[in-house]
C-alpha positions, 0 to 999 in steps of 0.5 A: 034371484038376487039372493042366488046371485050374492051367493054365486058372487060368494062362491066365486071369489072362494073358487078363485080365492082357493078356498073351494075345493072343486074336483074336475067332474068325471062321467060314466056311459049309459046305455043308448049313448047317454052319460052321468056326471058327477060334480063335487064341491065343498067349501072352508069354513062351510056347514056344507058339502054338495055332490050334484049328479047330471044325466044326459039321456038322448035315448028319451027322445027317441033315436032312430039309429037304435032298433026298438028306441021308442020316445019315453016323454022324459026330458034329454037331462036330469039332475039332482043335488045331495047337499051334506053336512060337512062336519059329519058328512051326513045327507041333509038334502036332495034338491031336484037339479035342473031348477036349481042349475038354471038359477045358479046359472042365472046368476052367474050371468047376474054378477057378470052383468053387474061386474063388467056390463055398463051401469047404463045398459038398457038394451039386452039381446038374448039368444036362446028361448028355454030355461037357461035363458029365463033365468038369464034375463030374471039375472040380467034384469035384477041387475041392471034398468032394462028398457028393451030385450031382443029375443033370437030362437030357432023354434017359433012354439018356443019362442011364442012361449017365452015372450009370452012367460016374459010378458007375465013375469012379475019382476019383467014389467015394463019391458019392451020385448020382441022377436029379433033376428040374430045381427038386428039383435045384437046392433046397438045391444048393451048386453048379449047373452048366449045360451044355446047348444049351438055348435057354431056362433049364433051371431056376427060379432062384427054386428056388435056395438062399441062397449058391449058386454057379452055373456055366453053359458051355452057351449060347454065342449070344445067342439060347441061355440056360440061366439065367433073371433070377431066378437072374441077379438080385442074383448077383456074375457073373464071367466068362471074358472081358469082351468075349466074353462080353457079346457071345455069351451071351444070359444077359448081353444088355443088361448093360455091361462094369461089370456083370460081372468076369473070373476072371482079375481075381478070381485075380490079386486086382484084383476081388472073388469072392464077399464073404460067405457068402450072396451068390449067384455066377455064372460064365458061360463062353463059352469062350476060345482061351488055354484051349485053348492052356495045356492043348494044351501041358500035354498036349504035354510030358506026352506028350513025357515018356510017349513017347505018340503018333505022330511024322509026318515033315512036309516 
């Protein structure tokens, strides 16, 4: 995770400096209401380029509204990342994209916590119990000395599984982990992370402590929002990429470019992040393909060093 955080920070700087080329993602429809998205990225001076294909297939879980559609026992979301040679254009590697996406998204949360939360932050409120929540917790613990984590989840069985995983994870040793209700979780919390698919706010912003930092990574469409108006009112709002966040994040509807700053601008010193201990900061991320590229490159190089992966002859 520490390496992923470093890589993603470099990627965000490049994105804000204009060294990254990240076209708007494009999609094509699939059967039964599915969608496939293509997310390419290139970076000036890098040896690599990448293209991620993400597919969303609701039919994998079954849908009574479609005659004859039976649950297939497959994940609803699947992803594959192609890493290529930026000089020759040749394909170098195929990487399983769901795990990589969780890693790079968690790393983005780590970058935000390191640059925007108070240095003495120790209490984390975490909304969500899926793969994204796991990497968000790992990242927060990598950049801040956490003492207590309050976890909020809708599904009791998934919540119990998450807590069991966290308590067995070596890098999280010594943490106090407990189930919590939403308002109770954010009260006196130093860092709040939302990693859900909710279309409506998941906690009351009025319950937030003064000086809290919030990272929101779950919502990625205009009709979705994890944060309410009270959370955003008066906060310093930081995004991964200004254009994409304003177009895609439901929380930012109606806001202009001047209302937000990019995390890359904060990292490079071009824009202020947290300005005092009492200020509320919000990092809203909708995801960016530069994150896939910089993390995939590190994964590929590490796999080569360790002799991992399978070599495939590709004519």
